[in-house]
N, C-alpha and C positions, 0 to 999 in steps of 0.2 A: 758713086761706084762704091763697091766694097771693094777693100783695099784686097781680099783675096783676090778680087777678081783683077784689078789693075797688075796683081803678082804674076798672076800666071799668065796673061796676056801682054806682059813686057819681058816675061821670063826673066825677074830677078827677084830677090828676096824682100817679103813683106817689110822687114827692116830698113832696105833700100828706099822702099814706099814711102815710110814714115819718115824720114830723111829728108827725102825730096819734096815731100809737101809741107814740109815745116813751116819754109819761107814764104809758100802760097796760102798759108791760114795765116800769117803774121801779115801778110801783106792785104788779107781781104778778098784775096780772088777765089777762095773755095773754104766751106765750113765744113768743121767736123759734123759726121754723124755717128751712131751708133753702128759700128764695125765699118765705116768709110767718110766719104767725101760729097760736097756734091756743090755745084756753081755758086757762088754769092749769087743775089738778087740782081746785082749791080754789072755783072759781067753775063747775067743771062742772055741769049739774042733771042726776044721775043717780037712775035709778029708785030707788023704796023699797028695795028687796032686791037693790042691786047693791053689790058691795064696792069702799071707796074708795080702795083700792090698785090692783087687777087689774083692775076695772070689771065682773067674772064676777057673775054671779047665786051667792045663796049658798043654803045650808042652816040655820038656826039653829042646828042641832046642833054642826055645825064654826066657828060664827061666834065673832071676836072681839070686843068691845067696848071704845074705848078711849074713856074719861071724860077730857075735856080740862081745865084749870083754870078755863076760863070757863064752863064747865058743858054745853058742846057734846058729842055723844055719836058718834062717829064707829063705822061695823062694817065688818069686813074678812070675807071670806070663808073664813076658816080662818086658821089659827096662823101659818103661814107669813108670810102678808100683813099679819098683827095685828103679827107682831114685825118685820117688814120698816117698817111704818107706826111704829111704837112710837121704831125706830132714828133716822127722820127729825124725828120732832118731841117726842122723849122730856122736852125741856125745859118743854114744854106740859102735858104727861099730868099728871092726878091719880089716874086709876086704871085698870087693865088687869083688864077680867074676862072669862072664858071658861066654857064649859060642863066638866065633868071627862066625860071620854070613854066611861068606863063608867057613870055614875052619873046622868049627865045633871043635876048639881046646878050652881049658880053657883057659881064660886072666883075667887078672886083670883089671877091668873094671875103674879105677882111672887113666888107663895109656893108655886105649880105645880113640879111634874116634869114633864119633857117627854120622848114616847118620839120619835127620830127613826129613820130606817134600818129600817123594821120591813117585815113581807112583807105585810102586810095593805094593798090600795091601796085609797082612797076615792075616787080620780078627781078630787082638788081638784090644787092648786098642789104643787110639789116643790123640796125636800126637804118630803117632808110629815112633818107637827109634831103629835102628840097629847098633850094636856095632862091630869095626875091631879093631883086633891089630895093623895094619900098616895103615896108612895115605893113602899111595900109593893105595892099595886095596879098600879102601874106596873110594877116587878119581875115578879110573877106573868103581865103581858099580856104583857113582854118573853120569858118562857118558853116560849110557846105561840105566838106571831108573831115573835119576833126584835126586835132593834134595841138601841138604847142610850140610857140613860137621863141627862137634862140639868136643870140648875136656869134658873129662868129668863134669867138675864145670859148663862151660857154658849149656851143656844140664841139668844139674841139676835145673839150673836157670831157663832155656825156657821152661820146664818142670812146673816147681813148678809157675811160672807167669802164664802160659796157664791156670792151674786147680786154680788160684787165680781171674784171671777175668772171667772164666765161670762159678764161683760161686757167681760172684757180681751180 
């Protein structure tokens, strides 16, 4: 919301709005924007099937689940968003889980093999990241649909660097 809109709606001065928002900004409840504020992602109420990173609806077959140290579970729409979210909060993460792309079995993402730059387009976030529990299955997939295979840490770095370079 714009500061001026808050001031009008609440019938107080803009200086009062700034003063009252200061502790909310410091606590991380809201984020300053140009001319206003917005709720931080941490406090936004998202639909049950919305990605915590990009807010898109998701398909459970592509979803990543991040289990935090406090037991809370965050869900992202795909590996791309899951790895970016992991990069943001890695020190708070207990587990990262996803489904094997072919077998649809739950796997530990930290031990998975990820295929990127494949010719198969699933219509989700880019660059697309497809998890496989076994390297041999990832290699067979790459033979049919092209791509490169990476470890968890390599994939986190590649996706993060891609995001950084696209924001420059």
